[in-house]
C-alpha positions as CSV (number, residue, x, y, z in Angstrom):
1,M,133.0,89.3,174.9
2,R,131.4,88.2,178.2
3,T,131.5,84.7,179.8
4,F,128.5,83.3,181.5
5,V,127.9,79.9,183.1
6,T,124.7,78.0,183.8
7,A,123.8,74.5,185.0
8,D,121.1,71.9,184.8
9,P,118.4,73.4,182.6
10,H,116.7,69.9,182.5
11,G,114.6,70.5,179.3
12,A,113.3,73.9,180.5
13,N,113.9,75.9,177.4
14,K,111.5,78.7,178.5
15,A,113.7,79.2,181.5
16,L,117.0,79.2,179.4
17,V,115.6,81.7,176.9
18,Q,114.3,83.9,179.7
19,V,117.7,84.1,181.5
20,L,119.6,84.8,178.3
21,E,117.1,87.6,177.4
22,R,117.5,89.0,180.9
23,A,121.2,89.0,180.6
24,E,121.0,90.6,177.1
25,F,123.2,87.7,176.0
26,D,124.9,88.1,172.6
27,Y,124.5,84.8,170.7
28,E,127.3,85.8,168.4
29,K,129.9,87.3,170.8
30,D,129.3,86.0,174.3
31,R,130.5,82.7,175.7
32,L,128.2,80.4,177.5
33,I,129.6,77.5,179.7
34,C,126.8,75.1,180.3
35,L,127.5,72.6,183.1
36,G,125.4,69.8,181.7
37,D,122.1,68.0,182.4
38,V,120.4,69.7,179.4
39,C,118.2,66.5,179.3
40,D,115.5,64.9,181.4
41,G,112.8,66.8,183.3
42,W,110.7,69.3,181.6
43,S,109.2,68.8,178.2
44,E,111.4,70.9,176.0
45,V,114.5,68.8,175.7
46,R,114.9,69.1,172.1
47,E,114.1,72.9,172.1
48,T,116.7,73.4,174.8
49,F,119.4,71.8,172.6
50,E,118.3,73.9,169.7
51,T,118.6,77.1,171.8
52,L,122.1,76.2,172.9
53,L,123.1,75.3,169.3
54,K,122.4,78.9,168.3
55,I,125.2,80.1,170.7
56,K,128.5,80.4,168.7
57,K,130.7,80.3,171.6
58,L,129.2,77.5,173.6
59,V,131.2,75.2,176.0
60,Y,129.1,72.1,176.8
61,V,130.2,70.2,180.0
62,I,128.6,66.7,180.1
63,G,126.4,65.8,183.1
64,N,125.2,62.4,184.2
65,H,121.9,62.9,182.6
66,D,123.5,63.8,179.4
67,K,125.5,60.6,179.6
68,W,122.4,58.5,180.0
69,F,121.1,60.2,176.8
70,M,124.4,59.5,175.0
71,D,124.3,55.9,176.0
72,W,120.8,55.6,174.7
73,I,121.9,57.1,171.3
74,E,125.0,54.9,171.1
75,S,123.0,51.8,171.8
76,S,120.5,52.6,169.0
77,G,117.8,52.9,171.8
78,S,118.5,49.6,173.7
79,K,119.9,51.1,176.8
80,V,116.9,52.5,178.8
81,P,117.8,52.0,182.5
82,H,115.0,52.5,185.0
83,I,117.2,54.9,186.9
84,W,117.2,57.2,183.8
85,T,113.4,57.0,183.1
86,S,112.6,57.5,186.7
87,Q,114.8,60.6,186.9
88,G,113.1,62.6,183.9
89,G,114.4,60.5,181.1
90,I,110.8,59.9,179.9
91,K,110.6,63.6,178.8
92,T,113.8,63.2,176.8
93,L,112.5,60.0,175.1
94,E,109.1,61.8,174.3
95,S,111.0,64.8,172.9
96,F,112.7,62.6,170.3
97,N,109.6,60.3,169.9
98,Y,111.4,57.3,171.5
99,H,113.9,56.8,168.6
100,P,117.5,57.9,168.5
101,G,117.1,58.4,164.8
102,N,115.2,61.5,165.5
103,V,118.1,63.2,167.3
104,S,119.5,65.7,164.8
105,D,123.1,65.5,163.5
106,D,123.8,68.9,165.2
107,I,122.9,67.5,168.6
108,I,125.0,64.4,168.0
109,E,128.0,66.4,167.0
110,L,127.6,68.6,170.0
111,L,127.4,65.7,172.5
112,F,130.0,63.4,171.0
113,A,132.5,65.7,169.2
114,K,132.4,69.0,170.9
115,A,131.2,68.4,174.5
116,V,133.9,68.0,177.3
117,Y,133.8,66.4,180.8
118,Y,135.5,69.5,182.3
119,Y,136.7,72.9,181.1
120,V,139.6,75.1,182.5
121,K,139.9,78.8,181.6
122,K,142.0,81.4,183.4
123,N,142.5,79.2,186.5
124,K,138.8,78.5,186.8
125,L,137.4,74.9,186.6
126,F,134.0,74.1,185.3
127,V,132.7,70.6,185.9
128,H,129.3,69.1,186.4
129,G,129.6,67.2,189.6
130,G,133.0,67.6,191.1
131,Y,136.2,65.6,191.5
132,N,138.7,64.2,194.0
133,W,140.9,67.2,194.5
134,H,143.8,65.0,195.8
135,I,144.5,64.0,192.3
136,S,144.5,66.0,189.1
137,I,141.2,66.5,187.1
138,E,142.9,64.9,184.2
139,E,143.2,61.7,186.2
140,E,139.6,61.6,187.3
141,V,137.1,59.1,186.0
142,V,133.9,60.0,184.2
143,A,131.7,58.6,186.9
144,N,133.1,61.1,189.4
145,V,133.1,64.2,187.3
146,T,129.4,63.6,186.4
147,W,128.2,62.3,189.7
148,D,130.4,63.6,192.6
149,R,128.7,65.5,195.5
150,H,131.5,65.2,198.1
151,M,133.2,68.3,196.8
152,F,130.1,70.4,197.2
153,Q,129.4,68.9,200.7
154,T,133.1,69.5,201.8
155,A,132.9,73.1,200.5
156,L,129.9,73.8,202.8
157,Q,131.7,72.4,205.8
158,W,134.9,74.3,205.0
159,Q,132.9,77.5,204.5
160,R,131.4,77.3,207.9
161,F,134.8,76.5,209.5
162,N,136.3,79.5,207.8
163,E,133.7,81.8,208.9
164,T,134.1,80.6,212.6
165,L,137.8,81.3,212.3
166,L,137.2,84.8,211.0
167,T,134.7,85.6,213.7
168,R,137.2,84.5,216.3
169,G,139.6,87.0,215.0
170,S,142.0,84.6,213.4
171,P,142.9,86.3,210.1
172,D,146.4,84.8,210.0
173,V,145.1,81.2,210.0
174,A,145.2,79.6,206.6
175,L,141.6,79.2,205.5
176,H,140.4,76.0,203.8
177,K,139.9,76.0,200.0
178,F,140.4,73.6,197.1
179,P,143.9,73.5,195.5
180,K,145.1,74.5,192.1
181,Y,142.0,76.5,190.9
182,N,141.0,80.0,192.0
183,E,137.3,79.1,191.4
184,I,135.4,75.9,190.7
185,Y,132.0,75.9,189.3
186,V,129.7,72.9,189.7
187,G,126.2,71.9,188.9
188,H,124.5,68.5,189.6
189,T,123.6,69.1,193.3
190,T,120.8,71.7,194.0
191,T,121.7,74.5,196.2
192,G,118.4,73.8,198.0
193,A,119.9,70.5,199.1
194,A,122.5,72.4,201.1
195,R,120.3,72.4,204.1
196,Y,120.8,68.6,204.4
197,F,124.5,68.9,204.3
198,N,125.0,71.8,206.5
199,N,122.4,73.4,208.8
200,K,123.8,76.9,208.3
201,Y,121.8,77.0,205.0
202,E,118.1,77.4,204.4
203,N,116.3,76.1,201.4
204,T,117.5,78.3,198.6
205,D,117.2,78.8,194.9
206,K,120.2,81.1,194.8
207,P,123.8,80.2,193.8
208,I,126.0,79.3,196.8
209,F,129.6,80.6,197.2
210,A,131.4,78.2,199.5
211,T,135.2,78.6,199.8
212,N,136.4,78.8,196.3
213,L,133.5,76.7,194.9
214,I,130.4,78.1,193.3
215,A,127.3,75.9,193.1
216,M,125.1,76.8,190.1
217,D,122.3,74.2,190.1
218,T,119.5,76.3,191.6
219,G,116.7,73.7,191.1
220,C,115.6,74.1,187.5
221,G,115.0,70.4,187.2
222,Y,112.6,70.5,190.1
223,E,110.6,73.6,191.1
224,G,113.4,76.1,191.5
225,K,114.9,78.4,188.9
226,L,117.6,78.5,186.3
227,T,120.5,80.7,187.0
228,L,122.9,82.5,184.5
229,M,126.0,84.0,186.0
230,N,128.7,86.4,184.6
231,V,131.9,84.6,185.4
232,D,133.8,87.8,185.8
233,T,131.5,90.2,187.6
234,K,129.4,87.4,189.4
235,E,126.2,89.2,188.5
236,Y,123.5,86.6,187.9
237,F,120.2,86.4,186.3
238,Q,117.4,84.0,187.2
239,S,114.4,82.7,185.5
240,D,110.9,82.6,187.1
241,L,110.1,79.6,189.1
242,V,110.2,76.8,186.5
243,K,106.9,75.3,187.6
244,T,105.2,78.5,186.7
245,L,106.6,78.3,183.1
246,Y,105.3,74.7,182.9
247,P,102.1,74.8,184.9
248,N,100.7,71.7,183.4
249,E,103.7,69.4,184.1
250,G,105.4,67.7,186.9
251,H,109.1,68.1,187.6
252,R,111.4,65.1,187.2
């Protein structure tokens, strides 16, 4: 059994199927950890859920867009905040014909009974946004694990500082990294946004390895790619640019 991680497919089922095929993913044996934001963006939200539901060993980590979708379902359709519809939620509503009653029981069970806000395996943490590493993940609030960007921004700054230390020949200096976990996988913030947080980075649709954090959202919700990574080997597979898979649509 292999373990893979992906993040933020945002309704791009064509991209999800593509990376699974390119990795020769075994739907019966391999594990997939999805870091959330399956909803909102491209037109195949329902189909993306259906593909994920075919995976026997699926770990679904809830993202902020999933939470909006869940709130809509729980409210029987009354909670439709503008921030959601303006950030791709219209595609989710269209996918289910604007009525929570059209969401299948399998999707509801996945989101409300099986999904988690974080996942830990072999000293690796998987979370959608991030968390305050000065407290335990168990103490963190839902708003932070689904929305946090500070952890990603901090990782970029620490990575640059660590590289400076090493180029100065300071191998004995303790390098910055986040405590407790060997690796922390996050989605939520696109790797292309790293150029705004740290001028070391150009616009990129590749995963970013910064200290012991691995950023997996490579812009599928916009015009980038979806990435699927083997957690053990770090080999990764990417879709085509998503805008070429949905040429007649605009991104969220």
